[in-house]
DOKE-717217 format. One line per 4 residues: number of its first residue (from 1); their letters; for each residue x, y, z of C-alpha. Coordinates in nm, 2 decimals. Example, Ala and Ser with C-alpha at 12.3 -4.5 7.8 and 13.67 -1.06 7.14 Angstrom:
2
1	as	1.23:-0.45:0.78; 1.37:-0.11:0.71
END
This chain:
307
1	xxxx	0.00:0.00:0.00; 0.13:0.34:-0.09; 0.26:0.54:0.21; 0.38:0.87:0.06
5	xxxx	0.29:1.12:-0.20; 0.56:1.35:-0.35; 0.52:1.72:-0.39; 0.51:1.69:-0.77
9	xxxx	0.23:1.43:-0.74; 0.03:1.65:-0.50; 0.07:1.95:-0.72; -0.07:1.76:-1.01
13	xxxx	-0.35:1.61:-0.81; -0.46:1.95:-0.67; -0.49:2.07:-1.03; -0.70:1.78:-1.14
17	xxxx	-1.08:1.74:-1.15; -1.07:1.52:-0.84; -0.83:1.68:-0.59; -0.75:1.50:-0.26
21	xxxx	-0.83:1.64:0.08; -0.52:1.79:0.23; -0.48:1.80:0.61; -0.23:2.02:0.79
25	xxxx	-0.13:1.86:1.13; 0.09:2.14:1.27; 0.20:2.01:1.61; 0.52:1.98:1.82
29	xxxx	0.58:1.87:2.18; 0.57:2.19:2.39; 0.44:2.41:2.11; 0.07:2.49:2.15
33	xxxx	0.06:2.73:1.85; -0.02:2.49:1.57; -0.32:2.68:1.45; -0.12:3.01:1.44
37	xxxx	0.16:2.85:1.24; -0.10:2.71:1.00; -0.25:3.06:0.95; 0.10:3.20:0.88
41	xxxx	0.13:2.97:0.58; -0.01:2.64:0.46; -0.06:2.45:0.13; -0.36:2.61:-0.05
45	xxxx	-0.68:2.43:0.04; -0.53:2.24:0.34; -0.75:2.21:0.64; -0.60:2.25:0.99
49	xxxx	-0.62:1.95:1.22; -0.57:1.99:1.59; -0.37:1.68:1.72; -0.45:1.74:2.09
53	xxxx	-0.83:1.77:2.05; -0.91:1.59:1.72; -0.65:1.31:1.70; -0.65:1.22:2.07
57	xxxx	-0.88:1.19:2.36; -0.85:1.32:2.72; -0.52:1.20:2.88; -0.56:0.92:3.14
61	xxxx	-0.31:0.71:3.34; -0.40:0.40:3.15; -0.43:0.56:2.80; -0.13:0.80:2.83
65	xxxx	-0.10:1.16:2.71; -0.26:1.10:2.38; -0.52:0.82:2.40; -0.69:0.72:2.07
69	xxxx	-1.01:0.92:2.02; -1.34:0.73:2.02; -1.43:0.64:1.66; -1.74:0.85:1.67
73	xxxx	-1.53:1.16:1.77; -1.28:1.09:1.50; -1.56:1.04:1.24; -1.72:1.37:1.33
77	xxxx	-1.39:1.55:1.30; -1.31:1.38:0.97; -1.65:1.50:0.83; -1.56:1.86:0.95
81	xxxx	-1.24:1.83:0.75; -1.45:1.75:0.45; -1.34:1.38:0.41; -1.55:1.17:0.18
85	xxxx	-1.54:0.79:0.15; -1.37:0.76:-0.20; -1.17:1.08:-0.18; -0.79:1.04:-0.13
89	xxxx	-0.63:1.22:0.17; -0.28:1.37:0.19; -0.15:1.47:0.53; 0.16:1.68:0.63
93	xxxx	0.31:1.89:0.90; 0.62:2.10:0.94; 0.82:1.85:1.13; 0.92:1.57:0.89
97	xxxx	0.57:1.42:0.92; 0.64:1.30:1.28; 0.30:1.46:1.38; 0.11:1.41:1.06
101	xxxx	0.18:1.03:1.08; -0.07:1.03:1.37; -0.35:1.13:1.13; -0.22:0.89:0.87
105	xxxx	-0.22:0.60:1.11; -0.56:0.69:1.27; -0.74:0.72:0.94; -0.59:0.40:0.81
109	xxxx	-0.69:0.23:1.14; -1.04:0.37:1.09; -1.06:0.19:0.75; -0.95:0.45:0.49
113	xxxx	-0.68:0.31:0.27; -0.62:0.61:0.04; -0.43:0.81:0.29; -0.07:0.92:0.23
117	xxxx	0.20:1.14:0.39; 0.34:1.43:0.19; 0.70:1.31:0.16; 0.93:1.58:0.30
121	xxxx	0.63:1.75:0.46; 0.58:2.13:0.43; 0.95:2.18:0.39; 0.95:1.99:0.06
125	xxxx	0.66:2.21:-0.07; 0.86:2.53:0.03; 1.18:2.39:-0.13; 0.99:2.34:-0.45
129	xxxx	0.92:2.71:-0.46; 0.54:2.66:-0.44; 0.30:2.92:-0.30; 0.16:2.91:0.05
133	xxxx	-0.18:3.03:0.15; -0.22:3.24:0.47; -0.51:3.31:0.70; -0.79:3.10:0.83
137	xxxx	-1.01:2.99:0.54; -1.38:2.90:0.56; -1.46:2.55:0.67; -1.49:2.30:0.38
141	xxxx	-1.82:2.14:0.29; -1.90:1.88:0.54; -1.79:1.53:0.44; -1.98:1.20:0.46
145	xxxx	-1.70:0.95:0.55; -1.79:0.65:0.76; -1.52:0.52:0.99; -1.48:0.18:1.15
149	xxxx	-1.20:0.11:1.39; -0.97:-0.20:1.37; -0.83:-0.19:1.02; -0.47:-0.17:1.17
153	xxxx	-0.35:-0.37:1.47; -0.27:-0.21:1.81; -0.17:-0.34:2.15; -0.17:-0.25:2.52
157	xxxx	0.10:-0.26:2.79; 0.07:-0.64:2.83; 0.10:-0.69:2.46; 0.40:-0.46:2.44
161	xxxx	0.58:-0.65:2.72; 0.51:-0.98:2.54; 0.65:-0.84:2.21; 0.96:-0.71:2.39
165	xxxx	1.02:-1.06:2.53; 0.94:-1.28:2.23; 0.92:-1.06:1.92; 1.06:-0.71:1.85
169	xxxx	0.95:-0.39:2.03; 1.10:-0.07:1.89; 1.13:0.25:2.10; 1.09:0.54:1.86
173	xxxx	1.20:0.81:2.10; 1.53:1.00:2.09; 1.82:0.79:2.22; 1.87:1.00:2.53
177	xxxx	1.52:0.94:2.64; 1.55:0.56:2.57; 1.87:0.55:2.78; 1.70:0.74:3.06
181	xxxx	1.94:1.03:3.05; 1.65:1.28:3.03; 1.27:1.26:3.06; 1.10:1.60:2.99
185	xxxx	0.74:1.50:3.03; 0.67:1.15:3.17; 0.68:1.03:3.53; 0.99:0.80:3.50
189	xxxx	1.29:0.78:3.28; 1.41:0.48:3.09; 1.25:0.23:2.85; 1.04:-0.09:2.85
193	xxxx	1.27:-0.38:2.93; 1.36:-0.57:2.61; 1.27:-0.28:2.38; 1.52:-0.18:2.11
197	xxxx	1.61:0.19:2.05; 1.50:0.30:1.70; 1.48:0.68:1.70; 1.22:0.81:1.45
201	xxxx	1.45:1.08:1.32; 1.68:0.81:1.17; 1.40:0.72:0.92; 1.45:1.05:0.74
205	xxxx	1.71:1.19:0.50; 1.86:1.53:0.55; 1.59:1.70:0.35; 1.31:1.55:0.56
209	xxxx	1.20:1.28:0.31; 1.19:0.91:0.41; 1.50:0.72:0.33; 1.47:0.48:0.03
213	xxxx	1.29:0.16:0.10; 1.61:-0.05:0.07; 1.79:0.16:0.33; 1.49:0.15:0.57
217	xxxx	1.47:-0.23:0.53; 1.84:-0.26:0.61; 1.80:-0.04:0.91; 1.51:-0.24:1.05
221	xxxx	1.67:-0.57:0.96; 1.98:-0.47:1.17; 1.75:-0.39:1.46; 1.60:-0.74:1.44
225	xxxx	1.30:-0.70:1.22; 1.39:-1.00:1.00; 1.44:-1.23:1.30; 1.11:-1.12:1.44
229	xxxx	0.94:-1.18:1.11; 0.78:-0.92:0.88; 0.44:-0.99:1.02; 0.15:-1.16:0.84
233	xxxx	0.05:-0.84:0.68; 0.39:-0.74:0.55; 0.44:-0.58:0.21; 0.74:-0.57:-0.02
237	xxxx	0.95:-0.82:-0.20; 0.86:-1.18:-0.11; 0.62:-1.08:0.17; 0.27:-1.20:0.23
241	xxxx	0.04:-0.92:0.11; -0.28:-1.03:0.29; -0.47:-0.75:0.45; -0.63:-0.78:0.80
245	xxxx	-0.95:-0.98:0.77; -0.87:-1.11:0.42; -0.96:-1.47:0.33; -0.65:-1.69:0.33
249	xxxx	-0.56:-2.05:0.38; -0.23:-1.98:0.55; -0.24:-2.07:0.93; -0.22:-1.77:1.15
253	xxxx	-0.25:-1.52:0.87; -0.47:-1.29:1.07; -0.26:-1.30:1.39; -0.10:-0.99:1.51
257	xxxx	0.24:-0.88:1.37; 0.54:-0.97:1.58; 0.69:-0.62:1.56; 0.56:-0.35:1.79
261	xxxx	0.64:0.02:1.82; 0.60:0.28:2.10; 0.73:0.63:2.17; 0.64:0.89:2.43
265	xxxx	0.26:0.90:2.37; 0.19:0.71:2.05; 0.25:1.00:1.80; 0.60:0.96:1.66
269	xxxx	0.56:0.58:1.68; 0.30:0.61:1.40; 0.58:0.76:1.19; 0.80:0.46:1.26
273	xxxx	0.51:0.23:1.15; 0.50:0.43:0.82; 0.87:0.38:0.77; 0.84:0.01:0.85
277	xxxx	0.57:-0.03:0.60; 0.78:0.14:0.33; 1.05:-0.11:0.43; 0.82:-0.40:0.38
281	xxxx	0.72:-0.47:0.75; 0.39:-0.44:0.93; 0.40:-0.34:1.29; 0.15:-0.30:1.58
285	xxxx	0.12:0.03:1.77; 0.12:0.06:2.14; -0.09:0.39:2.17; -0.03:0.45:2.54
289	xxxx	0.34:0.42:2.49; 0.59:0.53:2.76; 0.34:0.79:2.90; 0.11:0.50:3.00
293	xxxx	0.38:0.25:3.09; 0.57:0.49:3.32; 0.26:0.59:3.51; 0.20:0.23:3.62
297	xxxx	0.43:0.17:3.93; 0.39:-0.21:3.86; 0.57:-0.18:3.52; 0.95:-0.21:3.53
301	xxxx	1.18:0.04:3.36; 1.53:-0.01:3.23; 1.80:0.25:3.17; 2.11:0.25:2.95
305	xxx	2.18:0.14:2.59; 2.10:-0.22:2.63; 1.74:-0.35:2.58
END
């Protein structure tokens, strides 16, 4: 399944008779001014999406800082954004798509399969010398999209612990947070025992685009993805391309992937899942991530470079 759309492709699509919906997910940890940044300049026709209120629910100890929103809440927001069932969606941010990937994952999880990330994010649009639109445009015509949860796999803290022990659990946070040297927002420092450090930023080239598929595959293979198995829904050369829920005669074809990903609160982990998919692996998301794990005093934490 296609994960990204290039700037050239988006420009052509926007000029076509059936342009995609474009969503601007301007968000960064510690920066509450996403809407203002959007108003200063965005891709013409893009609709602003608020990650904190539209792509997440109210924080809880069990769900972490960015719990998944109820499907009814997400559907209502998607209709406000103008999404329609058969209309493609392109999402971007101004941070290498590390925030936009949350919208990409959520909409895919909710059953939309024509959702892509703008490769290189807003920086690539600027670098191409294309115009930006400023201000707060009128709301788009209300959409009619129908969302159903469960099209992508997810797991909880118990499942993450099991993957760390018998599969592969990747920690997408920066290395210093994985090692427990700093912890700016969550109750405890460190990482889930058995998890392997795989910082999200290392999925990107210097220009903010995803690394080529073969380089990403080499990266994740070196982290243990081949040993864990690509997962029954893997894509790419030689992989089983069955989708969740598809009819298949292979035993265990609809079992969960053996690769899991978490981060601080389930946002940048979605970016890692996108990179894994480009590389030919399917992975399961732990939405609560470290923000939920570290809140539970019964969950152990490990510091240092070793899993």
